[in-house]
MARNUDREN-815361 format. One record per residue: x, y, z of N, C-alpha, C in turn; residue in three letters. Coordinates in pm, whole numbers, plus 50000, padded with zeros to 5 digits. Example, Ala and Ser with C-alpha at 12.3 -4.5 7.8 and 13.67 -1.06 7.14 Angstrom:
> nu; nv; nw; cau; cav; caw; cu; cv; cw; code
> 51319; 49431; 50780; 51230; 49550; 50780; 51320; 49670; 50780; ALA $
> 51285; 49775; 50708; 51367; 49894; 50714; 51290; 50003; 50787; SER $
//
This chain:
> nu; nv; nw; cau; cav; caw; cu; cv; cw; code
> 26458; 32459; 55227; 26509; 32594; 55237; 26391; 32690; 55241; MET $
> 26374; 32755; 55353; 26259; 32844; 55372; 26295; 32985; 55326; ALA $
> 26334; 32998; 55199; 26373; 33127; 55145; 26367; 33121; 54993; ASN $
> 26410; 33227; 54927; 26397; 33233; 54782; 26517; 33306; 54720; ARG $
> 26521; 33312; 54587; 26617; 33393; 54515; 26761; 33353; 54538; GLY $
> 26849; 33453; 54538; 26992; 33431; 54549; 27029; 33359; 54679; GLU $
> 26957; 33390; 54785; 26985; 33325; 54914; 26967; 33174; 54901; ILE $
> 26854; 33134; 54844; 26826; 32991; 54829; 26925; 32925; 54733; ALA $
> 26965; 32997; 54629; 27062; 32942; 54534; 27194; 32912; 54603; ILE $
> 27241; 33003; 54687; 27368; 32981; 54759; 27359; 32860; 54851; ARG $
> 27246; 32847; 54920; 27229; 32733; 55010; 27227; 32603; 54930; ILE $
> 27156; 32604; 54818; 27146; 32484; 54735; 27282; 32443; 54680; ALA $
> 27361; 32539; 54638; 27494; 32508; 54585; 27584; 32450; 54694; ARG $
> 27580; 32510; 54813; 27662; 32458; 54922; 27619; 32317; 54960; ALA $
> 27488; 32295; 54965; 27437; 32162; 54998; 27479; 32060; 54893; ALA $
> 27472; 32098; 54765; 27512; 32007; 54658; 27658; 31968; 54670; ALA $
> 27743; 32065; 54706; 27886; 32036; 54726; 27908; 31934; 54837; ASP $
> 27816; 31932; 54934; 27826; 31839; 55047; 27748; 31711; 55026; LEU $
> 27684; 31699; 54909; 27605; 31579; 54881; 27473; 31574; 54953; GLY $
> 27420; 31691; 54990; 27293; 31699; 55062; 27182; 31736; 54965; ILE $
> 27074; 31659; 54963; 26960; 31691; 54876; 26879; 31806; 54937; GLU $
> 26822; 31888; 54849; 26751; 32006; 54896; 26609; 32011; 54841; THR $
> 26522; 32073; 54922; 26384; 32102; 54882; 26367; 32253; 54888; VAL $
> 26322; 32312; 54777; 26297; 32454; 54773; 26148; 32484; 54770; GLY $
> 26114; 32608; 54800; 25973; 32650; 54798; 25961; 32777; 54714; VAL $
> 25842; 32800; 54660; 25820; 32921; 54580; 25675; 32964; 54591; PHE $
> 25655; 33095; 54596; 25520; 33151; 54602; 25458; 33147; 54463; SER $
> 25330; 33182; 54455; 25259; 33176; 54327; 25319; 33268; 54222; GLU $
> 25384; 33377; 54266; 25444; 33470; 54170; 25595; 33450; 54157; ASP $
> 25648; 33343; 54215; 25792; 33314; 54206; 25819; 33182; 54133; ASP $
> 25721; 33130; 54060; 25737; 32997; 54001; 25844; 32992; 53892; ASP $
> 25882; 33107; 53837; 25988; 33108; 53736; 26122; 33155; 53791; THR $
> 26129; 33175; 53921; 26255; 33222; 53980; 26365; 33117; 53965; CYS $
> 26489; 33165; 53957; 26602; 33078; 53928; 26627; 32975; 54038; LEU $
> 26596; 33011; 54163; 26627; 32915; 54271; 26549; 32785; 54257; HIS $
> 26433; 32791; 54191; 26351; 32670; 54173; 26427; 32564; 54092; VAL $
> 26519; 32610; 54004; 26594; 32517; 53919; 26724; 32467; 53983; ARG $
> 26757; 32518; 54100; 26881; 32476; 54165; 26860; 32373; 54275; HIS $
> 26736; 32339; 54304; 26708; 32245; 54413; 26673; 32109; 54355; VAL $
> 26680; 32006; 54440; 26645; 31871; 54395; 26495; 31854; 54382; ASP $
> 26420; 31925; 54464; 26274; 31920; 54457; 26220; 32058; 54492; ALA $
> 26117; 32103; 54421; 26056; 32234; 54446; 25908; 32215; 54476; ALA $
> 25860; 32284; 54579; 25721; 32273; 54620; 25656; 32412; 54624; ARG $
> 25532; 32422; 54573; 25465; 32553; 54569; 25408; 32591; 54705; PRO $
> 25405; 32721; 54730; 25340; 32778; 54847; 25213; 32850; 54801; LEU $
> 25107; 32838; 54877; 24987; 32916; 54848; 25014; 33062; 54888; ARG $
> 24975; 33154; 54801; 24994; 33296; 54831; 25100; 33358; 54743; GLY $
> 25103; 33491; 54747; 25196; 33566; 54665; 25284; 33655; 54752; ARG $
> 25403; 33685; 54702; 25491; 33779; 54771; 25546; 33726; 54902; GLY $
> 25603; 33816; 54983; 25669; 33776; 55108; 25581; 33697; 55204; PRO $
> 25452; 33727; 55207; 25365; 33661; 55303; 25366; 33509; 55288; GLN $
> 25381; 33461; 55166; 25383; 33316; 55145; 25501; 33252; 55217; ALA $
> 25615; 33321; 55220; 25735; 33267; 55283; 25736; 33285; 55435; TYR $
> 25634; 33352; 55486; 25620; 33369; 55631; 25516; 33273; 55689; LEU $
> 25462; 33185; 55606; 25358; 33092; 55649; 25423; 32967; 55708; ASP $
> 25438; 32967; 55839; 25509; 32858; 55908; 25439; 32724; 55887; VAL $
> 25307; 32724; 55894; 25233; 32598; 55878; 25261; 32535; 55742; ASP $
> 25257; 32615; 55637; 25285; 32563; 55503; 25428; 32509; 55492; GLN $
> 25522; 32586; 55541; 25663; 32547; 55530; 25691; 32416; 55602; LEU $
> 25639; 32402; 55723; 25665; 32280; 55799; 25587; 32161; 55743; LEU $
> 25471; 32187; 55685; 25397; 32078; 55619; 25479; 32023; 55502; ALA $
> 25541; 32112; 55425; 25625; 32068; 55313; 25747; 31992; 55365; ILE $
> 25806; 32040; 55473; 25922; 31971; 55531; 25886; 31829; 55573; ALA $
> 25766; 31813; 55631; 25723; 31678; 55673; 25696; 31590; 55553; ARG $
> 25625; 31646; 55455; 25588; 31567; 55336; 25710; 31518; 55259; GLU $
> 25815; 31598; 55257; 25935; 31563; 55179; 26043; 31499; 55266; THR $
> 26009; 31474; 55393; 26098; 31406; 55488; 26231; 31479; 55506; ARG $
> 26223; 31609; 55514; 26344; 31688; 55542; 26387; 31667; 55687; CYS $
> 26516; 31660; 55709; 26564; 31649; 55848; 26625; 31779; 55898; ASN $
> 26624; 31883; 55814; 26675; 32014; 55856; 26603; 32124; 55780; ALA $
> 26592; 32239; 55841; 26533; 32357; 55777; 26636; 32468; 55781; VAL $
> 26671; 32521; 55664; 26764; 32634; 55655; 26684; 32759; 55621; HIS $
> 26683; 32860; 55711; 26599; 32978; 55686; 26666; 33085; 55600; PRO $
> 26794; 33068; 55566; 26863; 33175; 55496; 26871; 33297; 55585; GLY $
> 26847; 33416; 55528; 26835; 33535; 55611; 26713; 33614; 55567; TYR $
> 26666; 33702; 55657; 26538; 33766; 55633; 26426; 33668; 55663; GLY $
> 26305; 33706; 55625; 26187; 33621; 55648; 26184; 33566; 55790; PHE $
> 26189; 33432; 55805; 26172; 33369; 55937; 26305; 33336; 56006; LEU $
> 26416; 33384; 55949; 26547; 33341; 55999; 26574; 33386; 56143; SER $
> 26508; 33492; 56188; 26533; 33543; 56322; 26415; 33521; 56415; GLU $
> 26321; 33437; 56376; 26203; 33415; 56458; 26217; 33290; 56544; GLN $
> 26223; 33312; 56674; 26240; 33201; 56768; 26127; 33100; 56756; ALA $
> 26006; 33149; 56732; 25891; 33059; 56722; 25906; 32960; 56607; GLY $
> 25961; 33006; 56496; 25982; 32917; 56382; 26089; 32812; 56414; PHE $
> 26198; 32855; 56478; 26303; 32760; 56516; 26250; 32655; 56612; ALA $
> 26165; 32699; 56705; 26109; 32606; 56804; 26014; 32506; 56737; ARG $
> 25931; 32556; 56648; 25836; 32467; 56580; 25907; 32371; 56484; ARG $
> 26015; 32416; 56422; 26092; 32327; 56335; 26148; 32210; 56416; ALA $
> 26200; 32240; 56535; 26253; 32134; 56621; 26143; 32039; 56663; ALA $
> 26026; 32093; 56694; 25912; 32009; 56734; 25868; 31919; 56619; GLU $
> 25891; 31964; 56495; 25854; 31884; 56377; 25963; 31783; 56341; ALA $
> 26068; 31778; 56422; 26175; 31681; 56398; 26282; 31729; 56302; GLY $
> 26288; 31861; 56279; 26388; 31917; 56187; 26492; 31997; 56264; CYS $
> 26616; 31982; 56225; 26723; 32067; 56278; 26704; 32206; 56219; ILE $
> 26705; 32306; 56304; 26700; 32445; 56257; 26844; 32491; 56236; PHE $
> 26880; 32524; 56113; 27017; 32562; 56082; 27035; 32709; 56121; VAL $
> 27075; 32729; 56247; 27090; 32863; 56300; 27099; 32860; 56451; GLY $
> 27091; 32974; 56516; 27100; 32981; 56662; 26982; 32911; 56730; PRO $
> 26995; 32890; 56859; 26889; 32826; 56936; 26769; 32921; 56948; THR $
> 26650; 32867; 56974; 26534; 32954; 56995; 26555; 33057; 57105; PRO $
> 26622; 33017; 57214; 26644; 33110; 57325; 26731; 33228; 57281; ALA $
> 26834; 33199; 57203; 26921; 33305; 57153; 26846; 33397; 57058; THR $
> 26768; 33339; 56967; 26691; 33419; 56873; 26590; 33507; 56947; LEU $
> 26532; 33453; 57051; 26433; 33527; 57128; 26496; 33651; 57191; GLU $
> 26614; 33632; 57248; 26680; 33745; 57315; 26731; 33847; 57213; LEU $
> 26804; 33801; 57112; 26862; 33895; 57016; 26760; 33951; 56920; LEU $
> 26644; 33883; 56905; 26537; 33934; 56821; 26463; 34050; 56883; GLY $
> 26487; 34074; 57011; 26428; 34187; 57083; 26540; 34288; 57105; ASP $
> 26540; 34398; 57030; 26653; 34490; 57035; 26669; 34552; 57174; LYS $
> 26559; 34566; 57247; 26571; 34618; 57383; 26649; 34520; 57471; ALA $
> 26618; 34391; 57457; 26691; 34289; 57533; 26836; 34280; 57487; ALA $
> 26859; 34295; 57356; 26996; 34291; 57303; 27077; 34409; 57356; ALA $
> 27016; 34526; 57365; 27086; 34642; 57422; 27121; 34616; 57568; ARG $
> 27028; 34554; 57641; 27054; 34523; 57782; 27170; 34425; 57795; ALA $
> 27177; 34328; 57703; 27290; 34234; 57702; 27421; 34308; 57682; LEU $
> 27423; 34401; 57587; 27545; 34476; 57560; 27589; 34555; 57684; ALA $
> 27494; 34619; 57750; 27526; 34695; 57871; 27582; 34602; 57978; VAL $
> 27519; 34486; 57993; 27563; 34388; 58092; 27706; 34341; 58065; ARG $
> 27744; 34337; 57938; 27877; 34292; 57899; 27977; 34406; 57888; CYS $
> 27936; 34526; 57930; 28027; 34639; 57928; 28052; 34697; 57791; GLY $
> 27959; 34677; 57698; 27972; 34730; 57563; 27889; 34858; 57554; VAL $
> 27948; 34971; 57518; 27873; 35097; 57513; 27765; 35095; 57406; PRO $
> 27651; 35156; 57436; 27540; 35163; 57342; 27498; 35309; 57327; VAL $
> 27433; 35338; 57214; 27378; 35471; 57193; 27265; 35498; 57290; LEU $
> 27245; 35626; 57322; 27130; 35662; 57403; 27002; 35626; 57329; ARG $
> 26904; 35576; 57401; 26778; 35540; 57336; 26675; 35500; 57439; GLY $
> 26553; 35473; 57393; 26451; 35423; 57483; 26478; 35275; 57508; THR $
> 26445; 35226; 57623; 26488; 35093; 57665; 26393; 34982; 57623; ARG $
> 26272; 35013; 57589; 26176; 34907; 57555; 26080; 34960; 57449; ALA $
> 25977; 34881; 57421; 25876; 34924; 57325; 25827; 35065; 57361; THR $
> 25829; 35152; 57265; 25806; 35295; 57287; 25682; 35342; 57213; THR $
> 25611; 35437; 57273; 25501; 35503; 57204; 25553; 35627; 57133; GLY $
> 25477; 35678; 57038; 25524; 35789; 56959; 25547; 35914; 57043; VAL $
> 25466; 35936; 57145; 25486; 36055; 57228; 25612; 36044; 57312; GLU $
> 25643; 35925; 57360; 25768; 35904; 57434; 25887; 35927; 57341; GLU $
> 25874; 35880; 57217; 25981; 35901; 57119; 25999; 36050; 57090; ALA $
> 25888; 36124; 57083; 25895; 36268; 57057; 25966; 36339; 57173; ARG $
> 25933; 36299; 57294; 25998; 36359; 57411; 26148; 36331; 57412; ALA $
> 26186; 36210; 57372; 26328; 36174; 57366; 26399; 36260; 57262; PHE $
> 26338; 36278; 57146; 26397; 36360; 57040; 26414; 36504; 57086; LEU $
> 26312; 36560; 57148; 26319; 36698; 57194; 26426; 36715; 57301; LEU $
> 26444; 36612; 57386; 26543; 36619; 57493; 26686; 36622; 57440; ALA $
> 26706; 36578; 57316; 26840; 36579; 57257; 26885; 36721; 57223; LEU $
> 26790; 36815; 57215; 26825; 36953; 57189; 26843; 36984; 57043; GLY $
> 26884; 37107; 57015; 26900; 37153; 56877; 27003; 37067; 56803; GLU $
> 26967; 37026; 56684; 27058; 36943; 56605; 27048; 36795; 56635; GLY $
> 26970; 36758; 56735; 26954; 36618; 56771; 26867; 36545; 56671; GLY $
> 26889; 36415; 56655; 26810; 36334; 56563; 26804; 36191; 56617; ALA $
> 26703; 36117; 56572; 26687; 35979; 56618; 26670; 35887; 56498; VAL $
> 26694; 35760; 56522; 26659; 35655; 56426; 26543; 35577; 56486; MET $
> 26431; 35576; 56416; 26318; 35491; 56457; 26351; 35349; 56411; VAL $
> 26337; 35252; 56500; 26378; 35116; 56468; 26272; 35016; 56515; LYS $
> 26254; 34910; 56438; 26166; 34801; 56480; 26231; 34725; 56594; ALA $
> 26154; 34689; 56693; 26206; 34610; 56805; 26246; 34471; 56757; VAL $
> 26166; 34414; 56668; 26192; 34279; 56616; 26256; 34287; 56478; ALA $
> 26322; 34177; 56440; 26371; 34165; 56304; 26495; 34248; 56275; GLY $
> 26526; 34262; 56147; 26646; 34334; 56107; 26645; 34355; 55957; GLY $
> 26765; 34356; 55897; 26776; 34372; 55752; 26735; 34508; 55701; GLY $
> 26737; 34609; 55788; 26702; 34743; 55744; 26554; 34771; 55737; GLY $
> 26471; 34671; 55770; 26325; 34692; 55765; 26278; 34766; 55891; ARG $
> 26180; 34853; 55874; 26123; 34923; 55989; 26217; 35025; 56050; GLY $
> 26301; 35089; 55967; 26397; 35188; 56016; 26384; 35317; 55936; MET $
> 26385; 35432; 56008; 26385; 35561; 55941; 26447; 35667; 56031; ARG $
> 26532; 35753; 55972; 26587; 35864; 56052; 26483; 35975; 56066; PRO $
> 26484; 36039; 56180; 26395; 36152; 56204; 26478; 36266; 56264; VAL $
> 26477; 36381; 56196; 26558; 36495; 56240; 26474; 36609; 56296; ARG $
> 26343; 36604; 56272; 26256; 36709; 56324; 26131; 36645; 56383; ARG $
> 26077; 36704; 56491; 25957; 36647; 56553; 25840; 36630; 56458; PRO $
> 25827; 36722; 56359; 25712; 36712; 56268; 25725; 36598; 56167; ASP $
> 25842; 36532; 56161; 25861; 36417; 56074; 25824; 36286; 56143; GLU $
> 25807; 36292; 56275; 25799; 36169; 56353; 25673; 36087; 56327; LEU $
> 25557; 36152; 56321; 25432; 36076; 56306; 25432; 35991; 56178; ASP $
> 25471; 36051; 56068; 25473; 35979; 55941; 25574; 35864; 55945; ASP $
> 25694; 35892; 55996; 25797; 35788; 56004; 25752; 35675; 56095; ALA $
> 25685; 35710; 56202; 25639; 35609; 56298; 25538; 35515; 56233; TRP $
> 25442; 35572; 56163; 25339; 35491; 56098; 25400; 35399; 55992; ALA $
> 25492; 35453; 55913; 25555; 35374; 55807; 25640; 35261; 55864; ARG $
> 25720; 35291; 55966; 25806; 35189; 56026; 25725; 35079; 56091; CYS $
> 25620; 35117; 56161; 25537; 35017; 56228; 25470; 34925; 56128; SER $
> 25418; 34984; 56019; 25352; 34904; 55916; 25452; 34809; 55850; SER $
> 25570; 34861; 55817; 25672; 34779; 55751; 25718; 34665; 55841; GLU $
> 25739; 34695; 55970; 25783; 34593; 56064; 25676; 34487; 56085; ALA $
> 25550; 34530; 56091; 25441; 34434; 56110; 25430; 34340; 55991; ARG $
> 25449; 34393; 55870; 25443; 34311; 55749; 25561; 34215; 55742; THR $
> 25680; 34264; 55775; 25801; 34183; 55760; 25821; 34084; 55874; ALA $
> 25787; 34124; 55997; 25821; 34043; 56113; 25701; 34000; 56198; PHE $
> 25583; 34050; 56162; 25465; 34018; 56242; 25461; 34092; 56374; GLY $
> 25541; 34199; 56388; 25548; 34276; 56512; 25576; 34420; 56475; ASN $
> 25484; 34509; 56505; 25498; 34649; 56467; 25555; 34738; 56577; GLY $
> 25605; 34679; 56686; 25657; 34759; 56797; 25786; 34831; 56756; ASP $
> 25804; 34953; 56808; 25919; 35036; 56772; 25986; 35094; 56896; LEU $
> 26109; 35141; 56876; 26177; 35221; 56977; 26268; 35319; 56903; TYR $
> 26336; 35406; 56974; 26425; 35502; 56908; 26562; 35501; 56973; VAL $
> 26663; 35528; 56889; 26799; 35550; 56935; 26846; 35685; 56883; GLU $
> 26939; 35746; 56956; 27000; 35868; 56907; 27071; 35838; 56775; GLU $
> 27051; 35923; 56675; 27117; 35905; 56546; 27259; 35960; 56554; LEU $
> 27354; 35878; 56518; 27495; 35917; 56523; 27544; 35942; 56380; LEU $
> 27546; 36066; 56336; 27585; 36095; 56196; 27730; 36053; 56171; PRO $
> 27754; 35999; 56053; 27890; 35965; 56016; 27941; 35835; 56073; GLY $
> 27860; 35764; 56148; 27906; 35638; 56206; 27924; 35534; 56096; ALA $
> 28020; 35447; 56115; 28041; 35336; 56023; 27966; 35213; 56072; ARG $
> 27946; 35119; 55983; 27879; 34992; 56017; 27984; 34883; 56003; HIS $
> 28030; 34833; 56117; 28134; 34729; 56119; 28078; 34605; 56188; VAL $
> 28098; 34491; 56124; 28046; 34365; 56179; 28162; 34271; 56215; GLU $
> 28141; 34197; 56322; 28238; 34095; 56364; 28171; 33959; 56355; VAL $
> 28232; 33867; 56283; 28177; 33731; 56266; 28228; 33643; 56380; GLN $
> 28138; 33567; 56441; 28176; 33477; 56550; 28126; 33336; 56524; VAL $
> 28190; 33241; 56589; 28146; 33101; 56586; 28148; 33049; 56729; VAL $
> 28036; 32990; 56772; 28027; 32934; 56907; 27975; 32793; 56905; GLY $
> 28014; 32714; 57005; 27973; 32573; 57010; 27865; 32546; 57114; ASP $
> 27812; 32651; 57175; 27705; 32634; 57273; 27753; 32617; 57415; GLY $
> 27883; 32601; 57435; 27937; 32581; 57570; 27982; 32711; 57634; SER $
> 27985; 32819; 57556; 28042; 32945; 57601; 28175; 32972; 57534; GLY $
> 28229; 32871; 57466; 28353; 32890; 57389; 28319; 32956; 57256; ALA $
> 28381; 33069; 57229; 28353; 33146; 57108; 28484; 33196; 57049; VAL $
> 28494; 33194; 56917; 28606; 33256; 56849; 28550; 33355; 56747; VAL $
> 28632; 33452; 56711; 28588; 33546; 56608; 28669; 33523; 56481; HIS $
> 28609; 33561; 56367; 28673; 33543; 56238; 28709; 33676; 56174; LEU $
> 28729; 33777; 56259; 28763; 33908; 56208; 28641; 33993; 56179; GLY $
> 28667; 34111; 56126; 28559; 34207; 56105; 28553; 34250; 55958; GLU $
> 28441; 34314; 55923; 28423; 34368; 55788; 28346; 34498; 55798; ARG $
> 28375; 34587; 55706; 28306; 34715; 55701; 28190; 34705; 55603; ASP $
> 28070; 34740; 55649; 27947; 34729; 55568; 27878; 34864; 55559; CYS $
> 27958; 34971; 55558; 27900; 35106; 55565; 27832; 35150; 55437; SER $
> 27872; 35094; 55322; 27809; 35132; 55195; 27675; 35060; 55183; LEU $
> 27566; 35136; 55200; 27433; 35077; 55209; 27333; 35155; 55125; GLN $
> 27222; 35090; 55097; 27106; 35154; 55032; 26983; 35113; 55111; ARG $
> 26909; 35210; 55158; 26790; 35183; 55241; 26827; 35096; 55361; ARG $
> 26941; 35126; 55422; 26987; 35055; 55542; 27016; 34908; 55516; HIS $
> 27041; 34874; 55392; 27078; 34736; 55357; 27214; 34738; 55288; GLN $
> 27300; 34645; 55326; 27439; 34645; 55281; 27450; 34616; 55131; LYS $
> 27538; 34690; 55066; 27567; 34668; 54924; 27705; 34606; 54904; LEU $
> 27804; 34654; 54981; 27942; 34608; 54968; 27998; 34583; 55108; VAL $
> 28071; 34473; 55122; 28140; 34442; 55248; 28289; 34435; 55221; GLU $
> 28368; 34500; 55304; 28513; 34503; 55287; 28578; 34441; 55411; VAL $
> 28658; 34338; 55391; 28724; 34272; 55502; 28874; 34258; 55474; ALA $
> 28958; 34290; 55573; 28923; 34352; 55701; 28879; 34497; 55683; PRO $
> 28810; 34551; 55783; 28760; 34688; 55773; 28877; 34785; 55765; ALA $
> 28879; 34870; 55662; 28992; 34963; 55648; 28983; 35079; 55747; PRO $
> 29101; 35134; 55782; 29104; 35258; 55859; 29078; 35244; 56007; GLY $
> 29071; 35122; 56061; 29053; 35104; 56204; 29190; 35096; 56272; LEU $
> 29201; 35158; 56387; 29323; 35143; 56465; 29330; 35000; 56518; SER $
> 29449; 34954; 56549; 29464; 34819; 56604; 29387; 34805; 56734; ASP $
> 29387; 34911; 56814; 29318; 34907; 56943; 29168; 34892; 56924; ASP $
> 29110; 34971; 56833; 28965; 34964; 56811; 28927; 34829; 56750; LEU $
> 29009; 34780; 56659; 28983; 34650; 56598; 28978; 34541; 56705; ARG $
> 29073; 34546; 56798; 29080; 34447; 56907; 28960; 34459; 56999; THR $
> 28921; 34585; 57030; 28808; 34605; 57122; 28676; 34560; 57061; ARG $
> 28658; 34582; 56931; 28536; 34537; 56864; 28525; 34385; 56868; LEU $
> 28634; 34315; 56836; 28633; 34169; 56837; 28607; 34117; 56978; ALA $
> 28671; 34179; 57077; 28654; 34134; 57215; 28510; 34153; 57262; ALA $
> 28446; 34263; 57221; 28307; 34289; 57260; 28215; 34184; 57201; ALA $
> 28236; 34149; 57074; 28152; 34047; 57010; 28169; 33912; 57078; ALA $
> 28292; 33873; 57107; 28318; 33745; 57172; 28257; 33743; 57312; VAL $
> 28266; 33856; 57384; 28212; 33865; 57520; 28062; 33844; 57520; ARG $
> 27992; 33910; 57429; 27846; 33895; 57424; 27804; 33755; 57380; MET $
> 27873; 33701; 57280; 27840; 33566; 57233; 27867; 33462; 57341; ALA $
> 27974; 33480; 57417; 28005; 33388; 57526; 27898; 33393; 57635; SER $
> 27853; 33515; 57665; 27748; 33532; 57765; 27621; 33457; 57724; GLU $
> 27594; 33454; 57593; 27475; 33386; 57541; 27494; 33235; 57525; LEU $
> 27618; 33188; 57539; 27653; 33050; 57502; 27608; 33024; 57358; ARG $
> 27651; 33112; 57272; 27609; 33111; 57132; 27648; 32981; 57063; TYR $
> 27553; 32925; 56987; 27576; 32795; 56921; 27543; 32807; 56773; ALA $
> 27632; 32871; 56699; 27613; 32884; 56555; 27719; 32979; 56502; SER $
> 27708; 33011; 56374; 27785; 33121; 56318; 27697; 33245; 56323; VAL $
> 27751; 33355; 56366; 27668; 33474; 56378; 27748; 33601; 56359; GLY $
> 27678; 33713; 56353; 27739; 33843; 56329; 27692; 33943; 56433; THR $
> 27787; 34014; 56491; 27755; 34122; 56584; 27791; 34254; 56516; PHE $
> 27696; 34347; 56514; 27713; 34473; 56443; 27749; 34586; 56539; GLU $
> 27841; 34672; 56495; 27885; 34785; 56576; 27883; 34911; 56490; PHE $
> 27874; 35027; 56559; 27872; 35156; 56491; 27985; 35244; 56544; ARG $
> 28109; 35210; 56516; 28218; 35299; 56562; 28214; 35432; 56488; PRO $
> 28238; 35542; 56561; 28233; 35675; 56497; 28371; 35734; 56477; SER $
> 28473; 35670; 56531; 28608; 35720; 56514; 28700; 35604; 56475; THR $
> 28808; 35630; 56399; 28899; 35523; 56359; 28986; 35478; 56477; PRO $
//
């Protein structure tokens, strides 16, 4: 399990229920963390903090030494990195998650936006690819009085590398902070901007695909209650949605997953602004 804390504990418990032995990892400052006691074997990582869990060479070396036949990335850290999924497969381990090709496309928000457009799913106005700060400033100014943008990391997710900007004089500081945070978390400091939609809700649709293009959805949940762009509470089904909007959200998620020939369990996020 290439993760730590509560995430690793949940994976370990599920594996134990299935009779699967687990190997956990811990950084130099995580040796007393609870997840270390929930696995069948625990191995130390050189280094402290998040960087230790981003060390692909160390993680795969431990997988080989302990004869693991699968790597579960949990979420965050390396879970969305196509390179890690590809190297795990090369090391003879099943990557528990989407294919490298899918991760590569969806890990690039510009490419993911293009997929949505191709599938007829409306997207917020924004820059289409990796953006420079001056291009972002021009986009913000073009929105006119009252306009605002969300600076977002091109790679990764989980609320990292994101900041709202409502005035041009806020942009430089937000840009530097987002780029630094994204580079630390995902190894990629590239950014872009989207128009900020005040009052929008965060609704997710869960899908399951078998890699053939056949996809089903498992309904939606509202994840609007957040702190620092990270979810605190999820409510399923999402309250206050009209039947029509609920149906359209599910259909959009299935359409995009089918286009990708999605092969895993996954979540598509939407920002509906009206019930």
